[in-house]
C-alpha positions in Angstrom: 13.3 7.4 20.2 13.1 9.1 16.8 15.0 11.5 14.6 14.4 13.7 11.7 17.0 15.0 9.3 17.1 16.6 6.0 19.0 14.3 3.6 20.5 14.8 0.2 18.5 13.2 -2.6 19.7 12.8 -6.2 17.4 14.0 -9.0 17.6 12.3 -12.4 16.8 14.4 -15.5 13.1 14.9 -16.4 12.0 13.1 -19.5 9.4 15.8 -20.2 10.4 19.4 -19.8 6.9 20.5 -19.2 4.3 18.3 -17.4 0.8 18.1 -18.5 -1.7 20.4 -16.8 -3.3 18.8 -13.8 -6.8 17.5 -14.2 -9.8 19.7 -13.2 -11.2 19.0 -9.8 -8.2 16.9 -8.7 -5.2 18.7 -7.3 -1.7 17.4 -6.9 -0.5 15.8 -3.7 1.7 17.5 -1.0 4.1 14.6 -0.2 4.6 10.9 -0.4 5.8 8.6 2.4 7.5 5.3 2.1 8.8 2.7 4.7 12.6 2.0 4.7 12.1 -1.4 6.4 15.7 -1.4 7.6 16.7 -2.7 11.0 16.2 0.8 12.4 12.9 1.3 10.6 12.0 4.8 9.3 9.7 6.7 7.0 11.0 8.6 4.1 9.0 11.7 3.3 9.3 13.4 -0.1 7.5 16.8 -0.6 6.1 17.8 -3.9 6.4 21.2 -5.6 3.3 22.9 -7.0 3.7 20.9 -10.2 3.5 17.6 -8.3 7.2 16.8 -8.8 10.1 16.3 -6.5 13.1 18.5 -5.8 16.7 17.8 -4.8 17.6 17.8 -1.1 14.1 18.1 0.3 13.4 14.7 1.8 13.4 13.7 5.5 13.9 10.4 7.2 12.1 9.8 10.5 12.5 6.7 12.7 9.4 4.8 13.6 10.9 3.6 16.9 10.5 0.0 15.7 12.4 -2.5 13.5 12.1 -3.7 10.0 12.4 -7.2 8.7 12.5 -8.9 5.3 10.4 -11.9 4.2 11.9 -15.0 2.5 11.5 -15.6 -1.2 10.4 -19.2 -1.5 11.9 -19.7 -4.9 15.3 -18.3 -4.1 15.4 -19.4 -0.4 16.9 -15.9 0.3 15.6 -12.5 1.6 13.0 -11.1 -0.8 14.6 -8.0 -2.3 12.8 -6.1 -3.7 9.2 -6.7 -2.4 10.4 -7.3 1.1 7.0 -7.6 2.7 4.8 -9.2 0.0 2.2 -6.5 0.6 0.6 -3.2 -0.3 -0.1 -0.5 2.3 2.9 -0.7 4.7 2.2 3.0 5.4 -1.2 4.7 5.5 -2.6 8.2 6.1 -5.8 9.2 7.9 -6.3 13.0 8.0 -3.0 14.5 9.3 -1.7 11.2 10.8 0.6 8.7 9.3 0.7 5.0 10.3 3.6 2.6 9.7 4.2 -1.1 10.4 7.3 -2.5 12.1 7.7 -6.0 10.8 10.8 -6.8 12.9 9.3 -5.7 16.3 5.6 -6.7 15.7 4.3 -3.1 16.2 2.7 -0.2 14.5 3.7 3.5 14.8 1.6 6.7 14.5 2.9 10.1 13.5 1.4 13.6 13.4 2.1 15.3 10.0 2.8 19.0 10.4 0.3 21.2 8.6 3.1 23.7 7.7 5.7 21.2 6.5 4.5 17.7 5.3 8.0 16.2 5.8 8.0 17.0 9.5 6.7 13.9 11.3 6.2 13.7 15.1 5.9 10.2 16.7 2.9 10.1 18.9 3.7 7.9 22.0 5.6 4.7 21.5 5.0 2.0 18.8 2.0 -0.2 19.9 2.3 -4.0 19.9 0.2 -6.0 17.6 -1.0 -9.5 18.6 0.3 -11.1 15.4 3.8 -11.5 14.0 5.3 -9.8 11.0 2.9 -6.8 10.4 3.0 -5.9 6.7 0.0 -3.7 5.9 -2.0 -1.0 7.8 -5.2 1.0 7.1 -6.7 3.8 9.1 -10.0 5.8 9.0 -10.0 9.4 10.0 -13.8 9.4 10.4 -14.1 6.3 12.6 -10.6 6.8 14.2 -9.9 3.1 13.8 -6.6 1.6 12.6 -6.2 -2.0 11.5 -3.0 -4.0 10.9 -2.5 -7.2 8.9 0.2 -9.7 10.0 1.7 -12.4 7.8 4.0 -14.4 10.0 3.6 -17.5 12.3 0.7 -15.7 14.0 -1.2 -14.3 11.1 -4.4 -12.2 10.9 -5.8 -8.7 11.4 -6.2 -6.7 14.6 -7.6 -3.2 15.1 -7.6 -0.3 17.6 -9.0 3.2 18.2 -6.7 6.1 17.9 -6.7 9.8 18.7 -4.5 12.8 18.0 -3.9 13.3 21.8 -3.2 9.7 22.9 -2.1 7.9 19.8 -3.1 4.3 19.2 -4.8 2.4 22.0 -4.2 -1.3 22.7 -4.9 -3.5 19.7 -7.9 -5.8 20.0 -7.9 -9.6 19.6 -6.5 -11.0 16.4 -8.9 -12.1 13.7 -6.8 -15.1 12.7 -5.9 -16.3 9.2 -4.8 -19.9 9.2 -1.7 -19.7 7.0 0.7 -22.1 8.8 3.5 -19.6 8.1 6.8 -18.8 9.8 8.3 -15.6 11.0 9.6 -14.2 8.7 7.1 -15.7 6.2 8.1 -17.6 3.1 6.3 -16.4 0.1 5.1 -14.5 -1.8 2.2 -17.0 -1.9 0.2 -17.9 1.2 0.7 -14.4 2.9 -1.4 -11.4 3.8 -1.5 -8.9 1.0 -3.4 -5.8 1.8 -5.7 -4.3 4.5 -7.9 -1.4 3.1 -11.1 0.4 3.7 -14.4 0.7 1.9 -15.1 4.0 0.3 -17.6 4.9 3.0 -15.4 3.6 5.8 -18.1 1.0 6.7 -15.9 -2.1 6.1 -12.3 -3.2 6.6 -11.1 -5.6 3.9 -8.1 -7.8 3.8 -6.8 -9.8 0.8 -4.9 -13.0 1.5 -2.9 -14.8 -1.2 -3.5 -18.5 -1.9 -0.9 -21.0 -3.0 -2.0 -22.7 -6.3 1.0 -25.1 -6.1 -0.4 -26.5 -2.9 -4.1 -26.2 -3.8 -4.5 -23.5 -1.1 -7.2 -21.0 -1.8 -6.8 -17.3 -1.2 -9.6 -15.0 -0.1 -11.0 -11.6 0.5 -12.1 -11.0 4.1 -14.6 -8.2 5.0 -15.3 -7.0 8.6 -17.9 -4.3 9.4 -17.0 -1.2 11.3 -19.5 -0.9 14.2 -20.6 2.0 16.4 -19.2 5.0 14.5 -18.2 7.6 17.1 -20.6 10.6 17.7 -21.8 12.7 20.5 -24.1 9.9 21.5 -22.1 6.8 20.7 -19.0 5.1 22.0 -15.8 4.7 20.0 -15.9 2.8 16.7 -14.9 -0.8 16.7 -14.4 -3.5 14.1 -16.4 -6.7 14.3 -14.6 -9.9 15.1 -16.9 -11.7 12.6 -16.7 -11.1 8.9 -17.3 -12.6 5.5 -14.8 -14.4 3.4 -15.0 -14.6 -0.4 -12.9 -16.7 -2.8 -14.1 -15.4 -6.1 -14.0 -18.1 -8.8 -11.0 -17.5 -11.1 -8.8 -15.8 -8.6 -5.9 -17.3 -6.7 -3.3 -14.9 -5.5 -5.2 -11.7 -4.5 -2.9 -8.8 -3.8 -3.3 -5.0 -4.0 -6.8 -3.7 -3.9 -8.9 -0.6 -3.9 -12.6 0.4 -3.8 -13.9 1.9 -7.0 -15.3 5.4 -6.4 -19.0 5.8 -6.7 -19.7 2.1 -6.6 -19.6 -1.0 -4.3 -17.1 -2.7 -6.6 -13.5 -3.5 -5.9 -10.5 -3.5 -8.2 -8.0 -6.2 -7.2 -4.8 -7.5 -8.6 -4.0 -11.2 -8.7 -0.4 -12.2 -9.1 -1.4 -15.3 -11.0 -2.9 -13.5 -14.0 -3.3 -9.7 -13.7 -6.4 -7.9 -12.4 -10.1 -8.2 -11.8 -13.2 -6.2 -10.8 -15.2 -7.8 -8.0 -18.9 -7.2 -7.2 -21.3 -8.4 -4.6 -24.5 -6.9 -6.1 -24.4 -3.9 -3.8 -25.2 -6.0 -0.8 -23.7 -5.8 2.7 -19.9 -6.3 2.3 -19.7 -8.4 5.5 -22.7 -10.7 4.6 -22.6 -11.3 0.8 -19.6 -12.8 -1.0 -17.9 -11.0 -3.9 -17.7 -12.5 -7.4 -15.7 -11.7 -10.4 -17.4 -9.1 -12.7 -14.5 -8.7 -15.1 -11.0 -10.2 -15.4 -8.0 -9.0 -17.3 -5.0 -11.1 -18.1 -1.6 -9.2 -18.3 0.6 -10.9 -20.8 4.3 -11.1 -20.1 3.9 -10.4 -16.4 6.2 -11.6 -13.6 3.6 -10.9 -11.0 1.0 -8.1 -11.1 0.6 -7.1 -7.5 0.0 -3.4 -6.7 -2.8 -1.1 -7.8 -4.1 2.4 -7.7 -7.0 4.3 -9.3 -6.2 7.5 -11.2 -8.7 10.3 -10.6 -7.7 11.9 -14.0 -8.5 8.8 -16.2 -10.8 6.9 -13.9 -8.9 3.8 -14.6 -6.6 1.5 -12.6 -2.8 1.3 -12.9 -1.0 -1.8 -11.8 2.7 -2.6 -11.3 5.0 -5.7 -11.4 8.2 -6.0 -9.3 9.8 -7.9 -12.2 8.7 -5.8 -15.2 9.3 -2.0 -15.4 6.0 -0.7 -16.8 2.6 0.6 -15.8 -0.4 -1.3 -17.1 -3.7 0.6 -17.3 -6.9 -1.4 -16.8 -10.6 -0.7 -17.0 -12.7 -0.2 -13.8 -15.7 -1.9 -15.6 -14.2 -5.2 -16.7 -10.4 -5.0 -16.0 -9.6 -5.0 -19.7 -6.3 -3.6 -20.6 -6.4 0.0 -21.8 -2.7 0.8 -22.3 0.8 -0.4 -21.4 3.4 2.3 -20.5 6.9 0.9 -21.0 9.4 2.5 -18.6 12.4 0.2 -19.2 14.6 3.1 -20.5 14.9 4.5 -17.0 16.8 1.4 -15.8 14.6 0.3 -12.9 14.1 -3.5 -12.5 10.4 -3.2 -11.8 7.9 -1.3 -9.7 5.9 -1.9 -6.4 3.7 0.4 -4.4 2.1 3.4 -6.2 -0.3 6.3 -5.6 -2.1 8.8 -7.8 -3.1 12.5 -7.6 -4.1 15.0 -10.3 -2.9 13.7 -13.6 0.1 11.8 -12.1 0.8 8.3 -11.0 3.8 7.8 -8.6 5.4 4.4 -8.4 8.3 3.1 -6.2 11.2 1.0 -7.4 13.2 0.0 -4.3 16.0 -1.2 -6.5 17.6 -4.6 -6.1 20.9 -3.6 -4.5 22.6 -3.0 -7.9 20.2 -0.2 -8.9 19.3 3.0 -7.0 15.8 3.2 -5.4 13.7 5.7 -7.3 10.2 7.1 -7.7 8.8 7.3 -11.3 6.2 9.9 -12.0 4.0 9.2 -15.0 1.3 11.4 -16.6 -1.8 9.1 -16.7 -3.4 11.2 -19.5 -0.5 11.4 -21.9 1.0 8.1 -20.8 4.5 9.6 -20.6 7.1 9.6 -17.9 7.6 13.1 -16.5 10.2 12.4 -13.8 12.5 9.7 -12.5 13.6 10.7 -9.1 16.5 8.7 -7.6 16.9 8.4 -3.9 20.5 8.6 -2.7 22.5 9.4 0.4 20.0 7.8 2.8 19.4 4.4 4.4 16.6 3.5 2.0 16.7 0.9 -0.7 16.0 -2.7 -1.6 14.1 -3.4 1.6 11.7 -0.5 1.2 8.0 -1.0 0.8 4.7 1.0 0.9 3.6 4.4 -0.3 1.1 6.8 1.2 0.2 10.3 -0.1 -0.9 13.4 1.7 -3.4 15.3 -0.5 
């Protein structure tokens, strides 16, 4: 069962009357998608105008057919709001398809995105059960037609399946277990699954898992090769059950990650200090461990967790749920390039983010006392160009994830 409705959204004033011209060779996105993670889970779709900005009253909310759930903050012994899933990538896009996790019903949903209206989502089949508990992150490949889901609860790990436009997601394969000793819902943010993501060439599925320094528990980066890429002569793609685990020296709480375009390197955040660039010498991702190439310490952080690479600046931007700013970091050595203070817009902090053209888009779910909002920042001028508040919809402090249709 699913629904789709046009919902009123409040638009805060623009900080800049005229946005910077978009970068050459990199156009603006068409829409962003975020998970409500409420009991009746849903995806909020916000379309962009030709300037890459949002307009009032244009969003839609579409049910996933599954349920949301909130993790437990171990320091407060209460539901974790914001940062309800301790993860990046609760929603993901592959081609014209959107994937969303359902933490409260241990399933994953697949939607078709209309080519004529990016806010029109059609659920393909029913949500598919995952063999773990509390799914928090999903990655999908359009070329391999494989989707993988990371789970963070009492049964933790990663499982994968093939998918198609006609039949949706097939049955998930056996869990690649991560021995976390967690509960459902998990108590964190440490000792939980952070992010499942793909190599630039779709040859590898990565997963970051946070350690717990207080308990001398080491986090790691797992890498699993994608085998048998589909073609006229080959069977469907599959993800190996065997992979490589790296615990790069100097890291502890690995979180949001991305492959660095044009290289075999990875940019990762680490909530214990900031961000790092990882490298394995250009070797097979699933056979050779990654090491730290460069490390950047973010002073004054609460927890640096989410990351994205801007095509306009060719730098990484990272966010912190407890500090309302964007920190720009080098893709060479993770040194800090700039800090963009956004405190004047009133958000408590930022989580998931995406980038297109000159703009970076970052979500603040709010904390129950503040409105959820998406802040748009020009990565070149380092200025906020829009602060878009979401109102009149069941979307707020439990929200997580952001995907973008380009």
